[in-house]
Backbone bond lengths (Angstrom), bond angles and torsions (degrees), N, CA, C in turn:
res aa  C-N    CA-C-N  psi(-1)  N-CA   C-N-CA  omega(-1)  CA-C   N-CA-C  phi
1 M - - - 1.487 - - 1.476 110.86 -
2 S 1.356 117.66 140.24 1.566 123.84 -167.02 1.611 101.98 -76.13
3 T 1.220 113.73 158.79 1.488 118.96 175.17 1.418 114.62 -61.70
4 L 1.358 119.69 -36.95 1.359 123.05 178.30 1.546 115.37 -63.80
5 L 1.435 112.12 -51.88 1.463 116.78 171.23 1.575 115.68 -54.37
6 D 1.184 115.12 -39.78 1.458 121.64 177.95 1.592 112.36 -65.45
7 T 1.158 108.87 -42.35 1.588 114.49 176.01 1.559 112.57 -65.27
8 I 1.231 114.54 -45.18 1.497 123.04 176.71 1.592 108.93 -61.89
9 I 1.116 117.16 -53.26 1.571 121.39 170.73 1.422 118.46 -50.16
10 T 1.412 114.80 -42.59 1.484 120.94 171.66 1.481 113.87 -61.65
11 Q 1.282 117.10 -42.79 1.381 122.21 177.65 1.536 114.89 -71.04
12 A 1.364 116.87 -30.94 1.473 120.93 178.06 1.476 110.21 -69.60
13 R 1.422 114.51 -27.60 1.561 114.01 -174.18 1.546 105.42 -70.94
14 A 1.297 124.08 -15.62 1.409 122.78 -177.33 1.570 109.88 -87.85
15 L 1.296 119.19 -6.16 1.412 120.99 -177.47 1.543 110.70 -87.62
16 P 1.286 115.50 165.58 1.461 118.98 177.14 1.540 112.68 -64.51
17 P 1.336 119.63 155.67 1.464 116.41 -173.93 1.574 118.40 -60.46
18 W 1.464 111.92 -32.22 1.458 113.24 -179.29 1.645 107.83 -68.66
19 R 1.211 118.04 -32.10 1.450 117.69 -179.79 1.480 113.01 -75.71
20 Q 1.373 111.29 -34.16 1.642 115.89 174.33 1.533 105.36 -65.05
21 D 1.272 122.21 -38.08 1.506 122.09 174.14 1.465 112.96 -60.13
22 E 1.377 119.46 -43.91 1.521 124.65 -177.91 1.657 103.18 -59.85
23 I 1.251 117.29 -49.45 1.464 120.51 179.92 1.409 110.82 -59.75
24 A 1.213 119.40 -46.56 1.580 123.64 -177.52 1.498 109.03 -62.22
25 R 1.365 118.08 -34.81 1.460 119.57 -177.06 1.591 103.50 -69.80
26 L 1.269 119.27 -47.00 1.559 125.26 -176.95 1.532 106.25 -58.42
27 M 1.371 118.80 -48.44 1.520 122.85 177.10 1.557 103.53 -52.97
28 E 1.299 116.11 -58.62 1.520 121.91 -172.41 1.589 107.70 -46.34
29 L 1.361 111.52 -53.40 1.420 118.28 -179.01 1.574 118.19 -59.94
30 A 1.402 105.01 -37.34 1.623 105.60 172.71 1.562 107.22 -69.99
31 I 1.189 122.61 -39.54 1.507 117.67 178.25 1.443 115.50 -63.81
32 K 1.398 114.69 -44.66 1.506 115.56 -176.70 1.490 113.18 -68.00
33 F 1.329 119.15 -37.91 1.438 128.12 -171.55 1.503 115.54 -107.48
34 G 1.413 116.95 9.43 1.456 122.35 179.73 1.550 115.96 -65.56
35 S 1.504 107.06 -31.10 1.515 114.16 177.86 1.457 109.89 -117.34
36 S 1.243 116.43 24.62 1.494 120.59 -179.42 1.623 110.06 -76.53
37 P 1.286 118.25 154.81 1.410 118.94 171.18 1.567 113.54 -62.80
38 L 1.332 112.38 -14.01 1.476 117.22 -175.88 1.525 105.98 -88.51
39 A 1.262 121.31 -0.16 1.538 123.76 -172.57 1.565 101.08 -78.84
40 L 1.283 117.47 156.82 1.412 127.48 178.34 1.569 106.00 -70.54
41 S 1.413 111.33 148.45 1.568 111.49 175.55 1.579 100.42 -80.88
42 A 1.257 107.97 175.27 1.665 119.47 172.86 1.614 103.01 -57.87
43 E 1.281 117.13 -46.47 1.513 114.94 -179.09 1.540 117.65 -61.58
44 Q 1.324 113.52 -39.22 1.349 123.11 174.73 1.451 112.11 -65.16
45 E 1.297 119.36 -44.11 1.443 122.31 173.82 1.540 114.11 -56.33
46 R 1.285 112.12 -47.09 1.528 117.96 175.82 1.429 110.22 -53.58
47 E 1.347 122.64 -52.56 1.484 133.84 177.61 1.458 106.41 -46.85
48 V 1.333 118.75 -55.81 1.544 119.78 179.52 1.394 112.62 -56.58
49 E 1.429 116.98 -50.27 1.450 116.14 -179.51 1.488 112.03 -60.82
50 R 1.386 117.03 -37.58 1.515 114.73 175.92 1.476 112.73 -60.26
51 R 1.132 119.11 -46.53 1.437 125.52 -177.50 1.543 111.76 -64.60
52 L 1.318 113.57 -41.04 1.493 112.58 178.31 1.543 112.70 -63.49
53 H 1.422 118.35 -33.74 1.433 125.02 -178.90 1.432 116.27 -90.12
54 A 1.402 115.27 -7.15 1.513 121.37 -175.75 1.656 105.20 -70.92
55 P 1.285 106.76 141.84 1.560 114.36 -175.56 1.575 107.60 -84.30
56 E 1.368 116.61 34.16 1.383 121.70 177.50 1.600 108.98 -68.25
57 A 1.326 119.51 157.65 1.316 123.07 173.90 1.609 111.88 -78.08
58 V 1.357 110.52 135.65 1.346 115.74 -177.55 1.580 110.39 -137.07
59 A 1.232 124.08 154.65 1.407 126.55 -178.28 1.625 106.36 -70.50
60 S 1.264 113.66 143.13 1.517 117.00 172.35 1.481 109.42 -81.83
61 N 1.260 118.80 163.79 1.507 121.11 175.84 1.529 113.46 -50.80
62 D 1.338 108.55 -45.45 1.491 113.49 -179.31 1.568 113.92 -61.43
63 E 1.366 115.67 -43.41 1.448 121.88 173.36 1.565 113.36 -57.83
64 V 1.385 116.45 -41.54 1.483 115.71 177.74 1.382 110.84 -70.52
65 A 1.380 124.32 -36.17 1.438 127.61 -177.45 1.497 103.37 -64.03
66 A 1.325 118.49 -51.81 1.497 123.29 179.51 1.562 110.07 -51.63
67 F 1.357 121.20 -46.11 1.349 126.98 -177.40 1.442 108.12 -60.21
68 L 1.307 112.59 -54.81 1.532 117.71 -174.58 1.525 112.30 -65.15
69 H 1.280 120.68 -33.03 1.432 128.50 168.31 1.524 109.54 -55.00
70 S 1.267 113.15 -53.12 1.434 121.65 -171.09 1.581 112.93 -68.94
71 T 1.282 116.37 -19.59 1.445 123.00 178.31 1.543 115.27 -103.74
72 S 1.365 117.08 -0.69 1.290 124.04 -176.47 1.516 117.86 60.16
73 V 1.248 119.06 31.18 1.441 128.56 -173.81 1.555 109.34 -84.64
């Protein structure tokens, strides 16, 4: 097991059981679909990373909440 995964699992053990279950489900999905044809290509992953770190304007959490509240979603 890698050091990072071991560290994360150690930290997860301190969480409430419901949160541990959420993390386990995410890990299960990553394992099941990591080699799926539905997985992103290396190029798509780079594009996601680029967009995540791009200094483009995005709505804040408060702006999103206000919008959703105003549209009754």
